[in-house]
C-alpha positions as CSV (number, residue, x, y, z in Angstrom):
1,X,-13.1,-40.6,176.1
2,X,-9.5,-39.7,176.6
3,X,-7.7,-40.9,179.7
4,X,-4.9,-39.2,181.6
5,X,-2.4,-41.5,180.0
6,X,-3.5,-40.5,176.5
7,X,-3.3,-36.9,177.4
8,X,0.2,-37.4,178.7
9,X,1.2,-39.2,175.6
10,X,-0.1,-36.5,173.4
11,X,1.6,-33.8,175.4
12,X,4.9,-35.5,175.4
13,X,4.6,-36.8,171.7
14,X,6.2,-40.0,172.7
15,X,5.2,-43.6,172.9
16,X,2.8,-44.5,175.7
17,X,3.9,-46.7,178.5
18,X,2.7,-50.3,179.1
19,X,0.2,-49.3,181.8
20,X,-1.2,-46.5,179.5
21,X,-1.6,-49.0,176.6
22,X,-3.4,-51.5,178.8
23,X,-5.8,-48.7,180.1
24,X,-6.4,-47.5,176.5
25,X,-7.2,-51.0,175.3
26,X,-9.6,-51.6,178.2
27,X,-11.4,-48.3,177.7
28,X,-11.9,-48.8,174.0
29,X,-12.9,-52.4,174.5
30,X,-15.6,-51.6,177.0
31,X,-17.0,-48.7,174.8
32,X,-17.1,-51.0,171.8
33,X,-18.4,-54.2,173.4
34,X,-21.3,-52.9,175.4
35,X,-23.4,-51.6,172.5
36,X,-22.8,-54.8,170.5
37,X,-24.0,-57.0,173.4
38,X,-27.3,-55.0,173.6
39,X,-27.8,-55.1,169.9
40,X,-27.3,-59.0,169.6
41,X,-29.7,-59.6,172.4
42,X,-32.4,-57.4,170.8
43,X,-32.1,-58.5,167.1
44,X,-31.0,-62.1,167.4
45,X,-34.5,-63.6,167.1
46,X,-35.4,-61.4,164.2
47,X,-32.4,-62.7,162.3
48,X,-33.6,-66.3,162.3
49,X,-35.3,-67.7,159.2
50,X,-37.8,-69.6,161.2
51,X,-39.6,-66.4,162.1
52,X,-40.3,-65.3,158.5
53,X,-43.6,-66.1,156.8
54,X,-42.1,-66.6,153.4
55,X,-39.1,-68.6,151.9
56,X,-35.9,-66.9,151.0
57,X,-34.4,-67.5,147.6
58,X,-31.9,-70.0,149.0
59,X,-34.7,-72.0,150.9
60,X,-36.8,-72.0,147.8
61,X,-34.0,-73.4,145.7
62,X,-33.3,-76.1,148.3
63,X,-37.0,-77.1,148.3
64,X,-37.1,-77.2,144.5
65,X,-34.0,-79.4,144.4
66,X,-35.4,-81.7,146.9
67,X,-39.2,-82.0,145.9
68,X,-39.8,-81.1,142.3
69,X,-38.8,-82.8,139.1
70,X,-35.3,-82.2,137.9
71,X,-33.4,-82.8,134.6
72,X,-29.8,-82.7,133.7
73,X,-27.9,-82.8,130.5
74,X,-25.2,-85.5,130.4
75,X,-21.8,-85.0,128.9
76,X,-19.5,-87.5,127.2
77,X,-17.8,-88.4,130.4
78,X,-21.1,-89.6,131.8
79,X,-21.6,-92.4,129.2
80,X,-20.4,-96.0,129.6
81,X,-18.0,-97.2,126.9
82,X,-19.2,-99.6,124.3
83,X,-19.4,-103.2,125.6
84,X,-20.1,-102.3,129.1
85,X,-22.4,-104.5,131.3
86,X,-25.7,-102.8,132.1
87,X,-25.8,-104.3,135.5
88,X,-22.2,-104.0,136.9
89,X,-21.4,-101.0,134.6
90,X,-17.9,-102.6,134.0
91,X,-16.5,-103.9,130.6
92,X,-18.5,-107.1,130.1
93,X,-16.6,-110.3,130.9
94,X,-17.8,-113.3,128.8
95,X,-20.4,-111.0,127.3
96,X,-24.0,-112.0,126.4
97,X,-26.9,-110.2,124.8
98,X,-30.6,-110.4,125.0
99,X,-32.7,-110.7,121.8
100,X,-33.0,-106.9,121.6
101,X,-29.3,-106.1,121.9
102,X,-28.7,-105.4,125.7
103,X,-25.2,-106.3,126.7
104,X,-24.5,-108.1,130.0
105,X,-21.8,-110.2,131.7
106,X,-22.8,-113.8,131.8
107,X,-22.4,-114.0,135.5
108,X,-24.5,-110.8,136.1
109,X,-27.2,-111.9,133.7
110,X,-27.5,-115.4,135.3
111,X,-27.5,-113.9,138.8
112,X,-30.2,-111.5,137.8
113,X,-32.4,-114.3,136.3
114,X,-32.1,-116.3,139.5
115,X,-33.0,-113.3,141.7
116,X,-36.1,-112.5,139.5
117,X,-37.2,-116.1,139.5
118,X,-37.0,-116.2,143.3
119,X,-38.9,-113.1,143.5
120,X,-41.6,-114.5,141.2
121,X,-41.9,-117.6,143.2
122,X,-42.3,-115.6,146.5
123,X,-44.8,-113.3,144.9
124,X,-46.8,-116.4,143.6
125,X,-46.8,-117.9,147.0
126,X,-48.0,-114.7,148.7
127,X,-50.7,-114.3,146.1
128,X,-51.8,-117.9,146.5
129,X,-51.9,-117.6,150.3
130,X,-53.9,-114.4,150.0
131,X,-56.4,-116.1,147.7
132,X,-56.8,-119.1,150.0
133,X,-57.2,-116.7,153.0
134,X,-59.9,-114.7,151.1
135,X,-61.7,-118.0,150.1
136,X,-61.5,-119.1,153.7
137,X,-63.0,-115.8,155.1
138,X,-65.8,-115.9,152.4
139,X,-66.7,-119.5,153.6
140,X,-66.7,-118.5,157.2
141,X,-69.1,-115.5,156.4
142,X,-71.4,-117.9,154.4
143,X,-71.5,-120.4,157.3
144,X,-72.3,-117.6,159.6
145,X,-75.0,-116.1,157.3
146,X,-76.5,-119.6,157.0
147,X,-76.6,-120.1,160.8
148,X,-78.1,-116.8,161.3
149,X,-80.8,-117.5,158.6
150,X,-81.6,-120.8,160.3
151,X,-81.9,-119.2,163.8
152,X,-84.2,-116.4,162.4
153,X,-86.4,-119.2,160.8
154,X,-86.7,-121.2,164.0
155,X,-87.6,-118.0,165.9
156,X,-90.3,-117.2,163.3
157,X,-91.7,-120.7,163.7
158,X,-91.9,-120.2,167.4
159,X,-93.6,-116.9,167.0
160,X,-90.6,-114.9,168.2
161,X,-89.6,-112.7,165.2
162,X,-86.0,-111.6,165.2
163,X,-85.5,-107.9,165.8
164,X,-83.3,-107.6,162.8
165,X,-85.9,-109.0,160.4
166,X,-88.9,-106.9,161.4
167,X,-88.4,-104.3,158.8
168,X,-87.1,-106.8,156.3
169,X,-90.1,-109.1,156.6
170,X,-92.7,-106.2,156.1
171,X,-92.3,-106.1,152.2
172,X,-92.7,-109.8,151.9
173,X,-95.8,-109.8,154.2
174,X,-97.4,-107.0,152.2
175,X,-96.7,-109.0,148.9
176,X,-98.3,-112.1,150.4
177,X,-101.4,-110.0,151.5
178,X,-101.8,-108.6,148.0
179,X,-101.5,-112.1,146.5
180,X,-104.1,-113.6,148.9
181,X,-106.5,-110.6,148.2
182,X,-106.1,-111.2,144.4
183,X,-108.3,-114.4,144.6
184,X,-106.4,-116.3,142.0
185,X,-105.2,-119.7,143.1
186,X,-101.8,-120.9,141.9
187,X,-100.5,-124.4,141.7
188,X,-97.6,-125.1,143.9
189,X,-94.4,-126.0,142.0
190,X,-91.0,-126.9,143.4
191,X,-88.5,-124.9,141.4
192,X,-84.7,-125.2,142.3
193,X,-84.0,-121.7,140.9
194,X,-86.7,-120.2,143.1
195,X,-85.4,-122.0,146.2
196,X,-81.9,-120.8,145.4
197,X,-83.1,-117.3,145.1
198,X,-85.0,-117.4,148.4
199,X,-82.0,-118.9,150.2
200,X,-79.7,-116.2,148.8
201,X,-82.2,-113.5,150.0
202,X,-82.3,-115.1,153.4
203,X,-78.4,-115.0,153.6
204,X,-78.3,-111.5,152.3
205,X,-80.8,-110.4,155.1
206,X,-78.8,-112.3,157.7
207,X,-75.6,-110.6,156.6
208,X,-77.2,-107.2,156.7
209,X,-78.4,-107.9,160.2
210,X,-75.0,-109.1,161.4
211,X,-73.4,-106.0,159.9
212,X,-75.8,-103.7,161.6
213,X,-75.2,-105.4,164.9
214,X,-71.4,-105.1,164.5
215,X,-71.8,-101.4,163.5
216,X,-73.9,-100.7,166.6
217,X,-71.3,-102.2,169.0
218,X,-69.1,-99.7,170.8
219,X,-65.6,-99.4,169.4
220,X,-62.6,-98.8,171.4
221,X,-59.8,-96.6,170.0
222,X,-57.2,-98.8,171.6
223,X,-55.8,-100.5,168.5
224,X,-53.0,-102.1,170.5
225,X,-55.4,-104.6,172.3
226,X,-55.3,-108.1,171.0
227,X,-59.0,-108.0,169.9
228,X,-58.4,-104.8,167.8
229,X,-55.0,-105.7,166.4
230,X,-54.9,-105.5,162.6
231,X,-54.7,-108.9,161.0
232,X,-53.6,-110.1,157.7
233,X,-57.2,-111.5,157.2
234,X,-58.5,-108.0,157.1
235,X,-56.5,-107.1,154.0
236,X,-57.8,-107.7,150.6
237,X,-55.9,-108.7,147.4
238,X,-55.0,-105.6,145.7
239,X,-55.7,-105.4,142.0
240,X,-52.1,-104.6,141.2
241,X,-51.0,-108.0,142.6
242,X,-52.8,-109.7,139.8
243,X,-51.0,-107.8,137.2
244,X,-47.5,-108.6,138.4
245,X,-45.0,-110.0,136.0
246,X,-45.0,-113.8,135.5
247,X,-41.7,-114.1,133.6
248,X,-38.2,-112.5,134.1
249,X,-37.9,-109.1,132.6
250,X,-34.8,-107.6,131.0
251,X,-33.2,-105.3,133.5
252,X,-32.3,-102.8,130.7
253,X,-35.7,-102.6,129.2
254,X,-37.8,-99.5,129.7
255,X,-41.0,-99.2,131.6
256,X,-43.0,-98.4,128.6
257,X,-41.9,-101.5,126.6
258,X,-40.5,-104.3,128.8
259,X,-39.4,-107.5,127.1
260,X,-38.8,-110.9,128.6
261,X,-35.4,-112.6,129.0
262,X,-34.4,-116.2,129.6
263,X,-31.3,-118.3,129.6
264,X,-32.2,-119.9,126.2
265,X,-32.6,-116.5,124.5
266,X,-29.2,-115.2,125.7
267,X,-26.6,-115.0,122.9
268,X,-22.8,-115.2,123.5
269,X,-21.2,-112.3,121.9
270,X,-17.9,-113.0,120.2
271,X,-15.8,-109.9,119.8
272,X,-12.8,-109.8,117.6
273,X,-10.1,-108.7,120.0
274,X,-6.6,-107.3,119.4
275,X,-3.9,-106.5,121.8
276,X,-3.3,-102.8,122.4
277,X,0.3,-102.3,123.0
278,X,-0.1,-98.7,124.3
279,X,-1.8,-99.6,127.5
280,X,-1.4,-103.4,127.6
281,X,-5.1,-104.1,127.1
282,X,-7.4,-105.6,124.5
283,X,-9.4,-103.5,122.1
284,X,-12.5,-104.8,120.2
285,X,-12.3,-103.8,116.5
286,X,-14.6,-104.7,113.7
287,X,-13.3,-107.8,111.9
288,X,-13.8,-106.2,108.5
289,X,-12.5,-102.6,108.7
290,X,-10.5,-103.1,111.9
291,X,-11.9,-99.9,113.4
292,X,-12.5,-99.9,117.2
293,X,-16.1,-100.4,118.0
294,X,-17.5,-97.3,120.0
295,X,-20.8,-95.9,120.9
296,X,-21.0,-94.2,117.6
297,X,-20.3,-97.4,115.5
298,X,-23.8,-98.8,115.7
299,X,-22.5,-102.3,116.1
300,X,-24.5,-105.3,114.8
301,X,-24.4,-108.9,116.1
302,X,-25.5,-112.1,114.4
303,X,-27.8,-114.2,116.4
304,X,-26.5,-117.6,115.0
305,X,-22.8,-117.1,115.8
306,X,-22.5,-114.0,117.9
307,X,-19.9,-112.2,115.8
308,X,-20.0,-108.4,115.8
309,X,-19.4,-105.9,113.0
310,X,-20.0,-102.2,112.5
311,X,-23.1,-101.1,110.7
312,X,-21.3,-99.7,107.7
313,X,-19.7,-103.0,107.0
314,X,-22.8,-104.8,107.5
315,X,-24.5,-102.7,104.9
316,X,-21.6,-103.1,102.5
317,X,-20.9,-106.8,102.7
318,X,-24.0,-108.5,104.2
319,X,-27.2,-106.7,103.2
320,X,-27.9,-107.0,99.4
321,X,-27.9,-103.7,97.4
322,X,-31.3,-102.1,96.7
323,X,-30.4,-101.8,92.9
324,X,-30.2,-105.5,92.6
325,X,-33.5,-105.9,94.2
326,X,-35.1,-103.3,92.0
327,X,-33.7,-104.8,88.7
328,X,-35.8,-107.9,89.3
329,X,-33.2,-110.4,87.9
330,X,-34.6,-114.0,87.7
331,X,-31.5,-115.5,89.6
332,X,-32.4,-116.2,93.2
333,X,-30.5,-114.2,95.8
334,X,-27.8,-116.2,97.7
335,X,-28.5,-116.6,101.4
336,X,-26.9,-114.1,103.7
337,X,-24.0,-115.5,105.7
338,X,-21.7,-114.3,108.4
339,X,-18.6,-112.4,107.4
340,X,-16.4,-114.2,109.8
341,X,-17.6,-117.8,109.9
342,X,-20.0,-118.0,106.9
343,X,-23.0,-119.3,109.1
344,X,-26.3,-118.7,107.3
345,X,-28.5,-115.7,108.2
346,X,-32.2,-115.3,107.5
347,X,-33.0,-112.8,104.8
348,X,-36.4,-111.5,105.8
349,X,-36.3,-107.8,106.5
350,X,-37.5,-106.4,109.8
351,X,-37.2,-103.0,111.7
352,X,-35.0,-103.3,114.7
353,X,-33.1,-101.1,117.1
354,X,-33.5,-97.5,118.4
355,X,-32.3,-95.9,115.1
356,X,-35.1,-97.8,113.0
357,X,-32.6,-99.5,110.8
358,X,-34.0,-102.2,108.4
359,X,-32.0,-105.3,109.3
360,X,-32.6,-108.8,108.2
361,X,-33.8,-111.4,110.7
362,X,-30.8,-112.8,112.5
363,X,-29.0,-109.4,112.8
364,X,-29.4,-107.5,116.1
365,X,-28.3,-104.0,116.7
366,X,-26.3,-103.9,119.9
367,X,-27.4,-101.1,122.3
368,X,-25.0,-98.6,123.6
369,X,-25.2,-95.3,125.4
370,X,-24.9,-91.9,123.6
371,X,-21.8,-90.0,122.5
372,X,-22.7,-86.6,124.0
373,X,-24.3,-85.2,120.8
374,X,-28.1,-84.7,120.7
375,X,-28.5,-86.8,117.4
376,X,-26.9,-89.9,119.0
377,X,-28.3,-91.4,122.1
378,X,-30.1,-89.9,125.0
379,X,-28.3,-87.0,126.6
380,X,-30.6,-86.0,129.4
381,X,-31.8,-87.6,132.6
382,X,-34.9,-86.8,134.6
383,X,-36.0,-87.3,138.2
384,X,-39.6,-87.1,138.9
385,X,-40.9,-85.7,142.2
386,X,-43.8,-84.0,143.9
387,X,-43.8,-80.2,143.8
388,X,-43.5,-78.5,147.2
389,X,-45.9,-75.8,147.5
390,X,-44.5,-72.7,149.1
């Protein structure tokens, strides 16, 4: 569509005037906008993802990330440095260790112990109250059954058999008829076990009649009314509540093999600290080789004094060589002592630690996170979830 101004500008081969430019813009704008408006109204609903019967690739990826189990490989930057507290994730201040080598700050460990003890007391109180409530409800049912059995017995003596016991009394009546027709006379004996059995049967019949009456009553779906409001007395003690922990558990222990922890079993760790002039901080080296202890050092702690050395120095200076043990010399082996303070260490061998290293009793392998390599420490994390079916 060429306007008069456009023809004039083409004929004169000059620049169009302001009025002609405005007319050209308005004409082109109208021709371009009208089809777009019609197209957007027509196809806007079909462009929405809610109108599709299947998931797109992006939606499927979002559902998989939110619902299914995921795993990720950790790098070296994701691991904590050696000597970090497992609770506050900072360098441990006044460090202590559990019997299996988990490192904590003393303040964090004591706070966690107090919190676990409070939770144990609360759980024990709730379990005791639930048991008492269960026993009280059971006694109330027994009293109700006994009163119902007495009422049915009185009605039977008056010749007014209760409606709930008509069907239940028919087998007993048939048995009595068969016994009377047998013609054999039996001597009456008062047996306590027989009386207890009869009383138990009467209570069971009464309970069955009460349950049938309650089941026959019309029920209202209005759960908010006071008579139908759920109560704690209706809840039963779950089987899992009886399997709860009774002692504080180490917060760094795994779910497969939890181990207990207490204030008496915590060992104070005594690192050999040196001043680092480069960054005005303290580093923790091995007192023997003076190498800085890292996640790759496999540090070992003595339970008696708490001094820490690297595993290579422990094998070199503390653990006796296998050649001397094989030679079978009659001289008794000297007791193993600490490299720093010469305190005695027991010499019985036992397997400890995640690397299955044979260490004498009294030496504990301190746990640390990995180094980023597959052969040293865990380098993957997993998150379990329910798979979303789409």
